[in-house]
C-alpha positions in Angstrom: -4.2 -28.2 -1.5 -6.6 -28.6 1.4 -9.7 -26.9 -0.1 -12.4 -29.0 -1.7 -11.5 -29.0 -5.4 -15.2 -28.7 -6.3 -15.2 -25.3 -4.6 -12.0 -24.0 -6.2 -12.3 -21.4 -9.0 -9.7 -19.9 -11.3 -9.0 -16.2 -11.1 -6.6 -14.2 -13.3 -5.4 -10.6 -13.7 -4.0 -10.1 -17.2 -2.0 -7.0 -17.8 0.1 -5.9 -20.7 3.3 -7.4 -19.3 2.3 -10.2 -16.9 -0.5 -12.7 -16.5 -1.2 -13.4 -12.9 -3.2 -16.5 -11.9 -4.5 -18.0 -8.7 -7.1 -20.3 -7.3 -9.8 -19.1 -4.9 -11.8 -21.2 -2.5 -15.5 -20.2 -2.9 -16.5 -22.0 0.3 -14.1 -20.0 2.5 -15.6 -17.2 4.7 -13.5 -14.6 3.0 -11.9 -14.3 -0.5 -8.7 -16.3 -0.7 -5.8 -16.4 -3.1 -4.2 -19.9 -3.4 -1.2 -20.9 -5.5 -0.8 -17.5 -7.1 1.7 -17.3 -9.9 2.8 -14.6 -12.3 3.7 -15.5 -15.9 5.5 -13.3 -18.4 3.1 -12.7 -21.3 5.9 -12.6 -23.9 6.5 -16.4 -23.2 3.0 -17.3 -24.4 1.2 -17.0 -27.7 -2.2 -16.3 -26.1 -4.2 -16.0 -22.9 -5.5 -19.6 -23.4 -2.0 -21.0 -23.5 -1.0 -19.1 -20.4 -4.1 -20.3 -18.5 -3.5 -23.9 -19.6 0.1 -23.7 -18.5 -0.9 -22.5 -15.1 -3.7 -25.1 -14.6 -1.3 -27.9 -15.6 1.1 -26.7 -13.0 -1.5 -26.7 -10.1 -3.2 -29.9 -11.3 -6.7 -28.6 -10.9 -9.5 -28.1 -13.5 -12.0 -25.6 -12.0 -15.5 -25.2 -13.4 -15.7 -21.4 -12.7 -13.4 -18.6 -13.5 -13.1 -14.8 -13.3 -10.5 -13.1 -15.5 -9.6 -9.4 -15.3 -8.1 -8.0 -18.5 -6.6 -4.6 -19.4 -9.1 -3.7 -22.1 -12.8 -3.0 -22.6 -14.9 -6.2 -22.0 -18.3 -5.5 -23.5 -18.1 -7.8 -26.5 -17.5 -11.5 -26.9 -14.2 -10.8 -28.8 -11.7 -9.1 -26.5 -8.4 -7.5 -27.6 -5.9 -6.4 -24.9 -4.9 -2.8 -25.2 -1.2 -3.2 -24.5 -0.6 -6.8 -25.6 -1.2 -8.5 -28.9 -3.6 -11.0 -27.5 -7.1 -11.5 -28.9 -9.6 -14.0 -27.6 -13.3 -14.9 -27.7 -14.7 -15.3 -24.2 -17.2 -18.0 -25.4 -14.3 -20.0 -27.0 -12.1 -19.6 -24.0 -14.9 -20.8 -21.7 -15.3 -23.9 -24.0 -11.6 -24.7 -24.3 -11.0 -24.4 -20.6 -14.0 -26.5 -19.8 -15.7 -23.9 -17.7 -19.4 -23.7 -16.6 -19.0 -20.0 -15.9 -16.5 -17.4 -17.1 -16.7 -13.8 -15.9 -14.5 -11.3 -17.8 -13.8 -8.1 -16.0 -11.9 -4.9 -16.8 -8.7 -4.8 -14.8 -9.5 -1.7 -12.8 -13.1 -2.9 -12.4 -11.5 -5.8 -10.7 -9.4 -3.5 -8.5 -12.6 -1.6 -7.6 -14.2 -4.9 -6.5 -11.2 -5.5 -4.2 -11.3 -2.2 -2.4 -14.0 -3.1 0.2 -12.1 -6.3 0.9 -8.7 -4.6 1.6 -7.4 -4.5 5.2 -5.6 -1.6 6.8 -2.4 -3.5 6.1 -3.1 -3.5 2.4 -3.1 0.3 2.0 -1.0 3.3 2.8 -2.9 6.5 3.7 -1.6 9.6 2.0 -4.0 12.5 2.8 -7.4 13.2 4.1 -9.6 11.3 6.6 -9.1 7.6 7.3 -10.2 5.2 4.6 -12.2 3.1 7.2 -15.1 3.1 7.2 -15.0 3.2 3.4 -16.9 6.2 1.9 -18.2 6.1 -1.6 -18.1 7.0 -4.4 -14.5 5.7 -4.7 -12.2 6.7 -7.5 -9.8 3.9 -8.4 -6.9 4.7 -10.7 -3.2 4.0 -11.2 -0.2 3.5 -13.5 1.2 0.2 -14.5 1.8 -1.1 -18.1 -1.1 1.3 -18.9 -3.2 3.7 -16.8 -6.4 2.3 -15.3 -9.4 4.2 -14.0 -12.5 2.7 -12.3 -15.3 3.8 -10.0 -16.9 2.1 -7.0 -20.4 3.2 -6.0 -22.8 2.2 -3.2 -22.0 1.5 0.4 -21.5 -1.3 2.9 -25.3 -1.5 3.7 -26.7 -1.6 0.2 -23.7 -3.2 -1.4 -20.9 -2.0 -3.7 -21.0 -1.9 -7.5 -17.9 -1.2 -9.7 -18.3 0.9 -12.8 -15.7 0.0 -15.4 -14.2 2.9 -17.4 -11.5 3.7 -20.0 -10.6 6.9 -18.3 -6.9 6.3 -18.9 -7.4 7.3 -22.5 -8.7 10.8 -21.8 -6.6 13.5 -23.4 -4.0 14.9 -21.0 -4.4 18.6 -20.0 -0.9 20.0 -19.5 -0.1 22.8 -17.0 2.9 25.1 -17.4 5.4 25.3 -20.2 7.3 22.2 -19.3 4.2 20.0 -19.5 3.2 21.7 -22.8 6.6 20.8 -24.1 6.2 17.2 -23.0 2.8 17.0 -24.7 4.3 18.4 -27.9 7.0 15.7 -27.7 4.3 13.0 -27.1 2.1 14.3 -29.9 5.1 14.1 -32.3 5.7 10.5 -31.1 2.1 9.2 -30.9 -0.2 11.8 -32.6 -2.1 12.3 -29.4 -1.3 12.4 -25.7 -3.6 10.6 -23.3 -3.2 10.1 -19.6 -1.8 6.6 -20.3 0.9 8.0 -22.7 2.5 9.7 -19.6 1.2 7.9 -16.5 2.5 4.4 -17.2 5.8 2.6 -17.2 6.4 3.4 -20.9 5.1 6.8 -20.2 7.6 7.6 -17.5 10.4 6.4 -19.8 9.2 8.7 -22.6 8.5 11.6 -20.2 12.1 11.3 -19.1 13.3 11.2 -22.7 11.3 14.3 -23.5 12.8 16.2 -20.6 16.3 15.1 -21.6 15.8 16.4 -25.2 15.7 13.0 -26.9 14.4 13.5 -30.5 11.0 11.8 -30.9 10.7 9.0 -33.5 7.1 8.5 -34.6 6.1 4.8 -34.7 9.2 3.6 -33.0 11.0 3.8 -29.7 13.5 6.6 -30.0 17.1 5.8 -29.2 18.1 7.0 -25.8 14.9 6.0 -24.0 15.7 4.5 -20.6 14.1 1.6 -18.7 11.4 3.0 -16.3 12.6 0.8 -13.5 16.1 2.3 -13.9 14.6 5.8 -13.8 12.8 5.1 -10.5 15.8 3.4 -8.9 18.1 6.3 -9.9 15.6 8.9 -8.7 15.2 7.2 -5.3 19.0 6.8 -5.0 19.1 10.6 -5.3 22.1 11.6 -7.4 20.6 11.4 -10.9 19.1 14.8 -11.4 17.4 13.9 -14.7 15.7 10.9 -13.1 14.5 12.9 -10.1 13.1 15.6 -12.5 11.2 13.0 -14.5 9.7 11.2 -11.5 8.8 14.5 -9.9 7.0 15.6 -13.0 5.3 12.2 -13.2 4.0 12.6 -9.6 2.8 16.2 -10.3 0.8 15.1 -13.4 -0.6 12.2 -11.4 -1.8 14.6 -8.8 -3.7 16.7 -11.4 -5.3 13.7 -13.0 -6.3 12.2 -9.6 -7.9 15.5 -8.6 -9.8 15.7 -11.9 -11.0 12.1 -11.5 -12.2 12.7 -7.9 -14.2 15.8 -9.1 -15.7 13.9 -12.1 -16.7 11.0 -9.9 -17.8 13.0 -6.9 -15.4 10.8 -4.9 -15.1 10.8 -1.1 -12.3 8.3 -1.4 -9.5 7.9 -4.0 -7.4 4.8 -4.3 -4.2 4.6 -6.3 -3.3 1.1 -7.4 -1.1 -0.3 -10.2 2.4 -1.7 -10.1 4.4 1.6 -10.1 3.4 4.0 -7.3 3.8 1.5 -4.4 7.6 1.5 -5.2 8.0 5.2 -4.3 5.3 6.3 -1.8 7.7 8.5 0.3 8.8 10.2 -2.9 5.2 10.8 -4.0 4.4 12.2 -0.6 7.2 14.8 -0.8 6.4 15.7 -4.4 3.9 18.2 -5.9 1.2 15.5 -6.0 -0.8 17.0 -3.2 -0.5 20.6 -4.5 -1.6 19.6 -7.9 -4.4 17.4 -6.5 -5.9 20.4 -4.7 -5.3 22.9 -7.4 -8.9 23.0 -8.6 -9.8 26.6 -7.7 -13.0 26.8 -5.7 -13.1 23.1 -5.1 -9.8 22.8 -3.3 -11.7 22.6 0.1 -13.8 19.7 -1.3 -10.8 17.8 -2.3 -9.1 18.3 1.1 -11.9 16.1 2.5 -11.2 13.2 0.1 -9.3 10.2 1.6 -6.3 9.4 -0.7 -4.7 6.0 -0.3 -2.2 3.8 -2.1 -2.9 0.1 -2.4 0.1 -2.0 -1.3 -1.7 -5.4 -1.6 0.4 -7.5 -4.0 -2.5 -8.7 -6.1 -5.5 -6.4 -5.9 -6.7 -7.5 -9.4 -6.8 -11.2 -8.3 -8.5 -10.3 -5.1 -11.1 -8.3 -6.9 -11.7 -11.2 -9.4 -12.2 -13.5 -6.4 -14.7 -11.0 -4.8 -16.6 -10.6 -8.1 -17.0 -14.4 -8.5 -18.5 -14.7 -5.1 -21.2 -12.3 -6.1 -22.8 -14.8 -8.4 -23.3 -14.6 -12.2 -23.0 -11.1 -13.7 
């Protein structure tokens, strides 16, 4: 470790499956990620235990931290949406010995990262080039859940993320197949949000619905496949059921992305999360673009929106580092 330990801060991106930690050098000219490490949430009883395990490993006790979590962050008590972790931000700050602790929504953190991304950190899908960055910027994407954020402002006045819970908006199906999927999801969960379909677990259940697996309210139905296996089989090309599921996933993502861009008045749309970067060519050849533009009189508006996929390995960590450099919230 060559950085001055007094200038090092802890940053973290806590999802439903993994807890990613790193250090950042606040004295460096640009946001940096040092000693990044991903921990499996299932191996730790709480966020505090995971953070302490990471800090013991790097041998540094920072006085400042920014932690992005997949949940609303307005209150002192924070409960992760897709992981049975509950913590008090004031208690966590005390137990970790921090002078400052910023807690961010995970896609708020990704929004903070967007202006700091280089051309190598993104893949352009459609529309004009992303640089120079034009706001408003819709930020969304599937992972363990489905995150949605908004970035407003510009390079001259500064950028400001708006944290949202848009992943929990009710899904609007199009066509009989999607109506059948929603009926299956409703029977399973009682209600079908974007996240119930556009996530890792959502892809697995979408696939199950299309294959005719009988829903089992309150439990995972027998016959549900692992989402990573579905993606791998779809990309390999010989599994018709997997390709059908992934194609439907991409089509629904296109509709939701187009709706988000219209709601936000976006000039740029950025897809992040841990799933889509695995199959960008498949997404490009899917019905994503058709469904993104299928907004009647506003198709021409959406044609001018720059659509990009984030390929940076840790945008949530990068965004936490950027947010911490802005000073206290």
